[in-house]
C-alpha positions as CSV (number, residue, x, y, z in Angstrom):
1,M,-19.9,22.3,35.3
2,G,-17.8,24.0,32.6
3,I,-14.7,21.9,33.5
4,I,-16.7,18.7,32.6
5,Y,-17.3,20.0,29.1
6,L,-13.7,21.0,28.7
7,L,-12.4,17.6,29.9
8,L,-14.9,15.8,27.7
9,F,-13.8,17.8,24.7
10,F,-10.1,17.0,25.4
11,S,-10.8,13.4,26.0
12,L,-12.6,13.1,22.7
13,I,-9.7,14.8,20.9
14,I,-7.3,12.3,22.5
15,A,-9.5,9.3,21.6
16,A,-9.8,10.5,18.0
17,A,-6.0,10.9,17.8
18,F,-5.5,7.3,19.1
19,L,-8.1,6.0,16.6
20,W,-6.4,7.8,13.8
21,A,-3.0,6.4,14.8
22,F,-4.4,2.9,15.0
23,L,-6.0,3.1,11.6
24,W,-2.9,4.7,10.1
25,S,-0.6,2.0,11.4
26,N,-3.1,-0.8,10.4
27,S,-3.2,0.5,6.8
28,D,0.5,1.0,6.7
29,G,1.1,-2.7,7.4
30,Q,2.4,-2.3,11.0
31,F,0.4,-5.4,12.1
32,D,1.4,-7.7,9.3
33,D,2.7,-11.0,10.3
34,V,6.4,-11.0,9.6
35,E,7.4,-14.0,11.8
36,G,4.6,-16.4,10.9
37,P,5.9,-17.6,7.5
38,A,9.5,-18.0,8.9
39,M,8.3,-20.0,11.8
40,R,5.9,-22.1,9.7
41,M,8.8,-23.6,7.7
42,L,10.5,-24.7,10.9
43,R,7.6,-26.8,12.2
44,D,7.6,-30.5,11.7
45,E,5.1,-31.7,9.3
46,K,4.1,-35.2,8.3
47,S,6.6,-36.8,5.9
48,P,5.4,-36.7,2.4
49,K,4.4,-40.1,1.1
50,S,6.9,-41.4,-1.4
51,S,5.4,-41.9,-4.8
52,T,6.5,-45.0,-6.5
53,N,5.5,-45.4,-10.1
54,S,5.6,-49.2,-10.6
């Protein structure tokens, strides 16, 4: 029965470490979208309507 408490304790420590690593990388900007703006300019868009001032 004692080994269950020991394994539970270690699993909670490991889970807390993974949670801390995720939160740290999220606040550090690891998951920011760096390719989105570059790819957005390559997509075809509708042609802008020509404005004629007559």
